[in-house]
C-alpha positions in Angstrom: 59.1 123.2 81.3 58.6 119.5 81.2 60.9 117.4 83.4 59.0 114.1 82.9 62.0 112.5 81.1 64.4 113.2 84.0 62.0 111.8 86.6 61.1 108.7 84.6 62.7 105.6 86.3 65.2 103.8 84.1 64.6 100.1 83.6 67.7 98.1 84.4 67.9 94.4 83.9 70.7 92.2 85.4 70.6 90.3 82.0 71.9 93.5 80.3 74.9 93.8 82.7 76.1 90.3 83.5 79.7 91.2 84.1 78.7 94.2 86.3 76.3 92.0 88.3 79.0 89.3 88.8 81.4 92.0 90.0 79.0 93.6 92.4 78.0 90.3 93.9 81.6 89.3 94.3 83.1 92.5 95.6 80.2 94.8 96.8 78.9 92.2 99.2 77.7 92.8 102.8 81.2 92.6 104.2 82.8 94.9 101.6 83.6 97.7 104.0 85.1 95.3 106.6 87.1 93.5 103.9 88.2 96.3 101.7 87.5 99.5 103.6 85.8 101.4 100.8 84.1 100.8 97.4 87.2 102.2 95.7 89.5 99.7 97.4 87.1 96.9 96.4 87.4 98.0 92.8 91.2 98.1 93.1 91.2 94.6 94.5 89.0 93.4 91.7 91.4 95.0 89.2 94.3 93.1 90.7 92.4 89.8 90.8 90.7 89.9 87.4 92.1 89.2 84.0 92.4 92.1 81.5 89.3 90.8 79.7 87.3 90.6 82.9 88.3 94.2 83.8 87.4 95.4 80.4 84.0 93.7 80.5 83.2 95.2 83.9 84.4 98.6 82.8 82.1 98.4 79.7 79.1 97.3 81.7 79.8 100.1 84.3 80.0 102.7 81.6 76.8 101.6 79.9 75.0 101.4 83.3 76.1 105.0 84.1 74.9 106.1 80.6 71.5 104.6 81.2 71.1 106.1 84.7 72.6 109.5 83.8 70.5 112.3 85.4 68.9 110.0 87.9 69.2 110.8 91.6 71.8 108.8 93.5 69.0 107.0 95.3 67.7 105.7 92.0 71.2 104.6 90.9 71.7 102.8 94.2 68.3 101.1 93.9 69.5 99.4 90.8 73.0 98.6 92.2 71.6 97.0 95.3 68.5 95.6 93.7 68.5 93.9 90.3 72.4 94.1 90.0 73.0 92.3 93.3 75.3 94.7 95.2 74.9 95.2 98.9 76.3 98.7 99.3 74.9 102.1 98.5 77.3 104.5 96.8 77.7 108.3 96.8 78.1 110.5 93.7 81.8 110.7 94.6 82.1 106.9 94.8 80.7 106.7 91.3 83.3 109.1 89.9 86.2 107.4 91.6 85.0 103.9 90.6 84.6 105.2 87.0 88.2 106.5 87.0 89.7 103.3 88.4 87.8 101.1 85.9 88.6 103.4 83.0 92.3 103.4 83.9 92.2 99.6 84.1 90.6 99.3 80.7 93.1 101.7 79.2 95.9 99.4 80.4 94.3 96.5 78.4 94.1 98.7 75.3 97.7 99.7 75.5 98.8 96.1 75.7 96.9 95.1 72.6 
C-alpha cells in the first residue's frame, strides 16, 4: 500500500487565502484566548463584527483551506494556520469542526437573505 500522497505536505500560500489570512490575523492573535476565551468565540465575534460579504468570503476561504489540507495531521494544518496564514493559535480537530459549523451557518444566513 502506498501512502505517499497522504504524507505529502500541502503547499498553502497566503495569497490563495487573503480573507482567511486577514481573519486569522485579526481574531486568532496572541491574545485571542484572553479576549474571546476560545477559537469558537473568536469566530462568533467575527461573525457579529463582519459584513455578510466578509463572512461569506472567510467561510469560502476556510472551506477551500480545509479541502486542501484534508487528510493531513492536525499538526500540519496548524503549521499552515500559524505560519503562512498568520494566526497565532493552534487548533484541535474539534475546533476545526466547530469553526466550520459556525462559518457555514453564517454563510447560509447570507444566502437566505439574497
